[in-house]
GUMAR-402848 format. One line per 8 residues: number of its first residue (from 1); for each residue x, y, z of N, C-alpha, C. Coordinates in steps of 0.001 Angstrom, whole numbers, m for minus. Layout:
residues N
NUM = X,Y,Z,X,Y,Z,X,Y,Z ~ ...
This chain:
residues 114
1 = m6436,32279,m34071,m7473,31417,m34601,m6936,30241,m35360 ~ m7378,28938,m34997,m6746,27852,m35635,m7534,27619,m37100 ~ m6606,27147,m38025,m7038,26970,m39250,m7992,25652,m39367 ~ m8851,25501,m40474,m9484,24341,m40554,m8674,22987,m40586 ~ m7475,23261,m41376,m6463,22077,m41444,m6070,21567,m39909 ~ m5824,22585,m39097,m5348,22238,m37727,m6470,21578,m37025 ~ m7628,21954,m37156,m8787,21295,m36575,m8974,19962,m37036 ~ m8852,19806,m38321,m9106,18447,m38988,m8069,17534,m38427
9 = m6759,17935,m38476,m5604,17101,m37947,m5831,16780,m36507 ~ m6337,17739,m35684,m6586,17435,m34361,m7684,16457,m34108 ~ m8697,16493,m34873,m9708,15534,m34717,m9243,14139,m35140 ~ m8463,14037,m36031,m7865,12741,m36570,m6998,12308,m35423 ~ m6191,12996,m34901,m5357,12486,m33783,m6267,11965,m32651 ~ m7254,12750,m32223,m8173,12261,m31181,m8687,10905,m31532 ~ m9208,10750,m32756,m9730,9409,m33168,m8706,8365,m33197 ~ m7511,8572,m33543,m6448,7664,m33499,m6270,7115,m32027
17 = m6179,8192,m31096,m6012,7865,m29731,m6961,7033,m29224 ~ m8221,7396,m29395,m9399,6658,m28912,m9545,5448,m29521 ~ m9122,5304,m30789,m9148,3931,m31226,m8118,3003,m30750 ~ m6973,3551,m30341,m5950,2712,m29773,m6298,2264,m28449 ~ m7013,3238,m27616,m7393,2710,m26408,m8513,1692,m26401 ~ m9451,1773,m27385,m10652,968,m27579,m10067,m328,m27854 ~ m9214,m489,m28838,m8815,m1915,m29245,m8080,m2588,m28285 ~ m7378,m1859,m27410,m6658,m2481,m26314,m7691,m2955,m25203
25 = m8732,m2105,m24938,m9575,m2508,m23895,m10608,m3705,m24540 ~ m10800,m3761,m25713,m11680,m4711,m26378,m10914,m6047,m26431 ~ m9646,m6030,m26440,m8723,m7216,m26444,m8264,m7586,m25105 ~ m8604,m6889,m24013,m8156,m7023,m22595,m6725,m6979,m22481 ~ m6254,m5933,m23244,m4749,m5747,m23345,m4283,m4239,m22944 ~ m5038,m3684,m21898,m4829,m2284,m21530,m3402,m2242,m20891 ~ m2527,m1362,m21315,m1296,m1298,m20686,m1127,231,m20408 ~ m661,324,m19062,m619,1673,m18425,171,2694,m19166
33 = 1439,2281,m19653,2273,3271,m20541,1446,3656,m21695 ~ 867,2625,m22371,292,3016,m23734,m891,3926,m23451 ~ m1676,3661,m22433,m2917,4517,m22244,m2597,5902,m21741 ~ m1507,5936,m20843,m1028,7257,m20491,m500,8014,m21562 ~ 229,7485,m22580,760,8174,m23627,m554,8627,m24495 ~ m1586,7852,m24691,m2833,8256,m25348,m3398,9454,m24742 ~ m3518,9512,m23440,m4101,10480,m22691,m3400,11911,m22831 ~ m2012,11724,m22783,m1236,12949,m22888,m1511,13642,m24184
41 = m1503,12745,m25173,m1793,13497,m26484,m3191,13923,m26686 ~ m4117,13181,m26181,m5558,13620,m26069,m5714,14912,m25361 ~ m5188,15115,m24229,m5365,16341,m23510,m4705,17592,m24121 ~ m3568,17174,m24714,m2781,18338,m25382,m3581,18822,m26622 ~ m4117,17911,m27568,m4921,18266,m28631,m6081,18944,m28362 ~ m6760,18519,m27218,m8123,18932,m26853,m7926,20426,m26277 ~ m6825,20673,m25618,m6552,22063,m25137,m6233,23059,m26163 ~ m5570,22468,m27178,m5366,23394,m28370,m6662,23681,m29093
49 = m7485,22651,m29311,m8650,22851,m30071,m9663,23652,m29357 ~ m9712,23604,m28186,m10680,24731,m27392,m10069,25971,m27145 ~ m8823,26186,m27455,m8149,27387,m27282,m7739,27632,m25964 ~ m7359,26655,m25042,m6930,27029,m23659,m5496,27150,m23675 ~ m4713,26996,m24783,m3188,27146,m24698,m2860,28396,m25544 ~ m1912,29303,m24860,m1442,30480,m25555,m510,29967,m26665 ~ m167,30883,m27642,736,30556,m28642,2007,30102,m28154 ~ 2662,30698,m27063,3993,30225,m26576,3829,28848,m26106
57 = 2750,28580,m25390,2628,27281,m24722,2409,26091,m25832 ~ 1658,26575,m26880,1379,25595,m27945,2675,25182,m28620 ~ 3624,26026,m28763,4956,25558,m29269,5788,24730,m28234 ~ 5718,25133,m27085,6360,24474,m26037,5845,23051,m25857 ~ 4473,22762,m26298,3957,21552,m25991,4574,20419,m26863 ~ 5621,20644,m27611,6421,19674,m28214,6782,18475,m27187 ~ 6909,19016,m26029,7179,17963,m24908,6225,16922,m24835 ~ 4833,17205,m25125,3782,16113,m24977,4059,15006,m25954
65 = 4609,15541,m27165,4810,14441,m28072,6143,13648,m27752 ~ 7069,14274,m27072,8197,13671,m26603,7863,12683,m25427 ~ 7007,12879,m24538,6492,12138,m23504,5752,10950,m24157 ~ 4926,11143,m25146,4211,10132,m25823,5127,9104,m26503 ~ 6163,9583,m27244,7150,8721,m27867,7888,8142,m26761 ~ 8318,8754,m25700,9053,8239,m24690,8456,7002,m23885 ~ 7037,7207,m23641,6369,6224,m22993,6153,4815,m23915 ~ 5901,5136,m25219,5810,4007,m26172,7207,3299,m26216
73 = 8325,4057,m26364,9513,3446,m26386,9829,2513,m25018 ~ 9507,3122,m23949,9662,2294,m22628,8881,1098,m22723 ~ 7665,1314,m23234,6708,169,m23307,7401,m931,m24146 ~ 7980,m579,m25340,8539,m1544,m26155,9887,m2329,m25520 ~ 10536,m1399,m24905,11839,m1990,m24153,11340,m2917,m23003 ~ 10369,m2674,m22372,9787,m3555,m21399,9030,m4792,m21724 ~ 8269,m4504,m22725,7290,m5583,m23337,7679,m6258,m24487 ~ 8584,m5622,m25329,9106,m6397,m26594,8396,m5819,m27868
81 = 9007,m6231,m28856,8548,m5749,m30205,7490,m6605,m30657 ~ 7156,m7744,m30025,6176,m8670,m30433,5124,m8827,m29307 ~ 3886,m8995,m29748,2930,m9292,m28857,2967,m10682,m28291 ~ 2861,m10909,m27062,3201,m12299,m26579,1980,m13183,m26499 ~ 712,m12433,m26798,m518,m13104,m26934,m633,m13757,m28347 ~ m17,m13072,m29337,m258,m13533,m30765,1155,m13879,m31393 ~ 2322,m13574,m30629,3654,m13735,m31232,3846,m13054,m32633 ~ 3126,m12020,m32666,3308,m11201,m34016,3840,m9831,m33643
89 = 4412,m9275,m34771,5018,m7895,m34361,3969,m6917,m33976 ~ 4310,m6004,m33180,3294,m4877,m32695,3129,m3990,m33871 ~ 2559,m4395,m35071,2283,m3621,m36136,1484,m2333,m35876 ~ 383,m2668,m35314,m648,m1562,m35129,m79,m575,m34172 ~ 686,m927,m33144,1356,139,m32364,2232,1025,m33153 ~ 3089,420,m33898,3925,1199,m34810,3248,2071,m35803 ~ 2216,1571,m36315,1284,2353,m37348,622,3553,m36553 ~ 20,3333,m35496,m598,4354,m34578,275,5383,m34205
97 = 1430,4985,m33816,2578,5876,m33177,3097,6780,m34277 ~ 3224,6198,m35484,3697,6990,m36783,2492,8020,m37128 ~ 1360,7520,m37217,313,8434,m37414,156,9543,m36502 ~ 159,9299,m35047,150,10354,m34270,1279,11288,m34198 ~ 2449,10814,m34456,3660,11597,m34562,3495,12519,m35914 ~ 3167,11955,m36917,3054,12783,m38188,1989,13792,m38038 ~ 844,13523,m37470,m219,14423,m37490,70,15458,m36432 ~ 879,15150,m35304,1149,16055,m34275,2156,17116,m34798
105 = 3202,16556,m35677,4042,17469,m36239,3339,18424,m37251 ~ 2270,17878,m37920,1381,18683,m38757,771,19750,m37933 ~ 215,19572,m36760,m294,20568,m36002,772,21603,m35609 ~ 1985,21257,m35070,3030,22084,m34899,3446,22973,m36007 ~ 3437,22406,m37242,3579,23173,m38505,2468,24380,m38560 ~ 1296,23871,m38416,198,24849,m38524,261,26004,m37505 ~ 688,25572,m36235,819,26586,m35258,1811,27510,m35419 ~ 2825,27139,m36054,3900,28284,m36438,3444,29329,m37231
113 = 2443,28924,m38088,1871,29891,m39035,897,30891,m38342 ~ 453,30630,m37112,m454,31554,m36437,199,32355,m35467
């Protein structure tokens, strides 16, 4: 059974991913790699929260975080570290990726306890 901390962290991750998708849609800047990375994390967290992953698969799901980070890294390599529309650094991207990574690692730490 998941702890309340794990559930709260999962919900926070879901909100971060949805926020990321919404701000990109609202500014007409949807990028396939970024949305795909958001969806990977969303699916992984939702499967954990609804109890559809066994304990072994939960731990093996570290790959989902790796794919998320990989897609975002590929995006940065292809599109650059600054937003061409604003010529500003992609600060929000970095913030959201750091938050997602930190909270995802928090879930992994909680799952090890179960």
